[in-house]
N, C-alpha and C positions, 0 to 999 in steps of 0.2 A: 579357438573353440567357438567364438562368436560367429565367425564366418561360416563354419559348418552348420550351426543352428539356423543362420539366416538362409543359406542355400536350401536346407531341408524345408523351411517354411515357404520359400518362394516356389520350390518344386511342388509342394502339396497344393498351394494355391493355383498354380498353373494346371495341375491335373484336374482340379475341380472345375475350372473355367473353360478349359480347352474343349471338352465335348460340346458344350453349349455354343461356344463361339464357332467351332468348325461346322456344326450342323446348320447354323444360320448362314454361314458363308456358302456352303454347298447348296442350300435351298435358294439363295439369291443367284448363284451362278447358273443354276438350272433354268431359271426364268429369264435371265438376261442374255445369256450366251447365244441362243439361236438367232435372236434379233441382231446382235452385233455381227454374227457370222454372215447373215444375209446381207447386211449393209456393206460389209467388206467385199463380198463377192460382187455386188452391184458396182462398187467403185472400181474393182479390178477389171471388170468386163467393160465398164463405160469408156475408159480411156487409159492408154499407157503413156501418158504425157506428164512430165514434171516440169517445175520451174526452178532454175538455179540462176541467181544474179540477174533476174528479170528476163531470162531467155527461156523459151519453151524447148524442152528436151523430149525427144522421142526414143523409144526403145530401138536398139540396133542389134544386128546379129554379128556374131564373131566372124572375123575374116578367115577364109579357108584358101587353099591353093598352095602350090609348091613354094612360092616366094614367101609365104607367111608361116611355113612349117617351123622354121627356127624361132620366130617370134612367139609362137604358141608352145614351144617345146617345154615340157615340164609343168605346164599349167592346164587346168581343165575347167570346163564350165560348171561341173558338179564334182564334189569330192566327198568322201565319207571319212569322218573323224571317229576313230574307234576307241581311243583312250578317254579316261575321265577328264583329263586336261590336255588340250592340243594347241598347237600354234597354227593358226590359219593365215597363210600369206596370200596377199592379193597384189596383182601387178597388171595394170591396164594402160595401154597406149592407144590413142585414137589417131586416125588418119583420114585423108580425103579420098575421093574416088580414084585419083591418080596415084595413090600410094604414098604421097607426101605426108609427113607428120603434121598433125593439127595442133594448134595452140588454143583451141576453143574450150570453153568450160563444158564439163560433163559431170555426171553423177553415176555412182554404182549403188545397187541395192543388193545386199547379201541376205539370202534366205536360209533359215534353218528348218529342215523338215517341212518345207512349203510355206512357212510363216515368215514374214519380214523380220529380220534380225537386226540389221543395221544399214543405214544409208550414209554414204560418204561422198563428198563433192570435191571437185578439183577445178581450178581455173586456168590450168596450164596445159592441158592435153595429155598429161601423164599422171598416174597415181600409183603409188607403191607403199606397202606397209604390212603390218601383221596385227592379229588380235589373238588373245587367249580365249579359247572356246571350249565348250563341253562336247560330249559325244553327240553325233547326229550326222545328217546329210546336209551339206551346204551347197548352195548354188548362187550364181551371180547373174544379174541383169545389168546392162550398161545403157544409159540414156545419154544421147549426145545431141548437139545441134545439127541442123541440116548440112552444114559445111563438113563436119566430121561424121562421115557416114559409115565408118568401119572401126573395129577395135580388135586388138590382139592382146594376148595374155590370158589372165584368169585367176584361178585359185589353186593352191596346193597346201598340203599339211605337212607338218614335221613334228 
């Protein structure tokens, strides 16, 4: 009986405080958000270079062509997750201009609905794993060193 009384008291207190708290949060978000958004756009446009383990990494495009069809099979650059909870699988392998596997460090950035969701780094030239994610559209960008100029793989959901 004490627990029920306590929960009712906490619920009533939250109901009284929530409108005041939420209106101040919304007011603050309205004044700060445009400035943050402009700064983010400037940073994105300024450069597409990252640093991992002291190396400068540049954004690379996904390898295409008949010899890479199998390596990219089942993986996409952009996927749509429609369920409330989804498993997002990522698999990226880097290679040199000659097609040989690269062992250089690289980084992937996963975006959800155009906003940065997660950045994951690898020091071995390959990266594979999965994440629990909500519904939305997910895309991937791969940043590699100059030696590893291509990548295969991507994203898939299950």
